[in-house]
N, C-alpha and C positions, 0 to 999 in steps of 0.2 A: 309145862308150857311148850308149845310147838317151837321147833327150831327157827321158823320164820319170825315168830313173835319175839324170841330171844334176840335175834339179830336186830330187829327193828327197835326194840327197847334199848339196846346198846347204842344204836345210831342216834336216836332222839336225845338220849342223855349226854352223848358226846357233843352233839350239836349245841346243847344248852350248857355245856361245861358243868354238868351235874355229877360227873364221875370224880371230880376233884373239888377241893375247897376253893371257891372263887375269891380271890384276894381283892376284888373290886377293880377300880381303875386308878392310874396315877392321878393325883390331885391336879397336876399341871394340865392334864387333858380335860378334866372337868372344868377347870378355870377358863380354859380357852373356849368352852361351850357357853359361857355365861351370857353371851349376846345372842344365842340361838334359842332353840326350843326348850332348853333346860336352864334358862337364866333365873328361874324362880326357886331353884332348889336351896340355895344358900343366900342369905342377905349379902348385899354388896360389901358392907363394912366387915363382915365375917370373912368373906372371900379374900379381902386384902390382907387381913391378919394372918390367915392360913397361908396365903401366897408368900408372905414374908418369911414365915416359919419354914415353908418348903424350900425357899431359896437358901436359907441358912443350912438346912439338912443337906442340900445338894453339894455343899463344900466338902462333905464327908462321904460322898457317893451314896447318900441315903435320900429317900423321898417319901412323901405322904401318899397313902392310898385312900381312896374315897369309896366306901362300901355303901352302895345305894340299892342293892338288890336283895331283899329279904326272901326267905324261903316261901313265905306266903305270896309275895308278888310273882315269884316264879310260877307258882301253881295257878294263880287266879288272874293275873294281869300281864305277866311277861316281864322281861328285864328292860328297864328304861334306859340304863346306861351300861350295857355290857361291853367290857373291854376285850375279853378272851373268847366268849361264846360266839357261835356262828349265826345266832338268831336272837331276836328280841321277843318272839312269841312264847306264850306259856306252854307248859307241858300238856294242858288240856287241849290247846289248839293243835298240837302235834297229834294227840289222840284222835281229834276230830278228822284230821287229814287221813289218818290210817283207817278210821271207820268208813269214810266216804270212798276211799280207794278200794278197800276190800269189798265193800258192797258192789261197787262197779264191776270188779273182776268176777265176783261170784254170780252176778246177774247179767253179765255180758253186755253192759251198757257201752255203746260205741263211743270212741273219742279219745283224744289225748288230754294231758294235764297241762295247766298253765298257772303261773302266778305273775301278776302284774304289779311290780314294785317289790324287789327281792332283797335289798340291802346286801348282806354277805352271802345270801343264797340258801340259808338253812332250810326253809320250807321246800324249796325245789330239790335240794339234795335229798331230803327225806322222801319226796315223791319218787325220785329216781331209785332210791333204796328199796321202796316198796315193789317197784317193777322188778328189781334185781332179786328180791327175796322170793318172788313167785315165778321167776323165770319168764317174764313177759317180754317179748322181743318186738311186738307189733304196735307198741304205743310209744309216744314221745312225751318228753317234758319240755315245755317252752318256758324260757327264762326271759321275761320282758322287763326292761328297765332302761332308764337313760344312762345309767352308770356314772352319773355326775350329780346326783341329788335331785331335789324336787324343782319344778319350774317356778318362776316368778308368777304370781297370780295374773291371769289374763281377765281383768275385770270387764273388758268390753264384751267378752263372750260369756263369762261366768262371774257376774257381780257378787255371787255368794262367797267367792274366795277373797273378797276385799279384806285386807288386814292380815292375811295369812303370812307367817314369817318362816315357815319351815325351809324355804329355799335358802335362808341365811345360815342354816345349820350344816356346816361342813361334815360333821360326824355322820350324816345320812348319805353322803356321797361316797360310794364304794365303786372303784373302777372295775371294768370287766375282767382284767387280768387277775385281780384279787379273787373275784367270784369263781373264775375258772380254777384257780389254784385250790380253792376250798373243795370244789367237786373232786379234783384230782387227789386231794389228801385222803378222801374216802374211797378212792379207786372207782369213782362213778362218773368220770368225764369221758363220754363216748358219743357215738353217732345218735344215740337216743336222746341226747340233750341238745336243744336248739336255742340259740340266743337271738333275741329280738332287741336290738339296741337303738335307742332314740327316744325322743319325747312321744308320748302316747298319741298325741294329735297327728303325728307324722307316721307312726308305725302301725297303729291299730286298724285303720281303714284298709290297709293292704297286707295285713299279717297273713303269712302263708299257712293258714289253718283252715281245715275243712270242718272237722267235728271236734267238740270238746266234751269230756266227761266230768272234768273238774275245772271250774273257773274260780280262781282265788284272787281276790282283789286286795291290794295293800298299798293304795296310792294316797291315802290320807285326805286329799283335797276334794272339793266338789267336782271341779273340772276333770281331774284324773279319774275319778270314779264314774262320772257320767260318760266320758269318752269310751271307757272300756265296756261298760254295760251296753251302750248303743251299738258298738261294733262287734262284740264277742258274745253277748248273751243269746242272740239269735242262732249262734253256732253251737250252743250247749244242747246236747241230746236230751230228749225226754228221759227222765230217770236220773240224769246227771245232777251234780251239786254245784251251787254257787255259794261261795264263802266270802263274807265281808269282814276283813280283819279289823278295820278301824270304825266299826259301826258306832262306837262310843263317841266319836268325834262328830260334833253337830253338822259340819259341812258335808262330811261323808254320808251321814245318816240322811240328810236332806236330799242328797243326790239319789240315793237308793229309792226313797219314797216318791221323788219326782219322776223317776224312771218308771216305777210301778204305775203311776197315774198316766204317764205318757202312753204306755203300751197296754193299759187296762188289765193289769194282773194284780192279784192279791195273794201271794204265796204265804204259807204258814212258816213264820220265822222261828227258828230254834236257837236258843242261847247256848253258846259254847263256854264263855267265861265273861269277865267284866268288860271285855272289849269287843268280842267277836260274836257274830251270828252266822247262820247258814240256812239254806232251804234246798229242797229237792224240786227240780223242774218237773211239772206234771204234763205239759204238752207244748 
């Protein structure tokens, strides 16, 4: 295996905490999520019983751990409740990022890389690691996020988002300082990393981006997906790749196909895993 691939293999496994046995997350953290996007994991009656037991253990400086990430989910769907890893995405999705980036470098497709919706920054850290592995100095990685979670549904503009509750999930809100610290931990925080902070409706129309080679969307909602596609897809170079992390979510999937209809395109979609798809822009 080439040294570049060895380095990137190590980085992706470190980002997913696959180099160590993942102990799961403290039950108290999972308990506090029960009103957000993960409220269906454990029945309310069971949650209260476990919480009482956890409180008892706390008297002895012990606590329950909640293991919710099987090896299978790591490979095919990603980690739903990662406490220690820097990413929720699956190993297959990291392999997809690497494939797209290496194709772009080998074929000299112009443009920078971006992810919109970054959580702890794992996918963007990996993009920067790829540039580092191949000694690329003339491309940037844009890290676009509100850094305070998802927005409340704007049903006047995007009625498709009615009933969405992801904005209630504090676990999804990771501040910019934390994301920067994760880049720094891998020694990858430098001038080739550019942060775009704010709600997509405010930042995407004026994003300081000329050309993109990878456009990776991880915004979950209809509105977040549509805003990014409308503003950034025209900047994606022919031969570049668009990756939709949350294609499994009905609202996100609808936004993708509504955009296709709006701009009269019908790209060939390729499945990455149970959640994600991508395609290569033809013109």
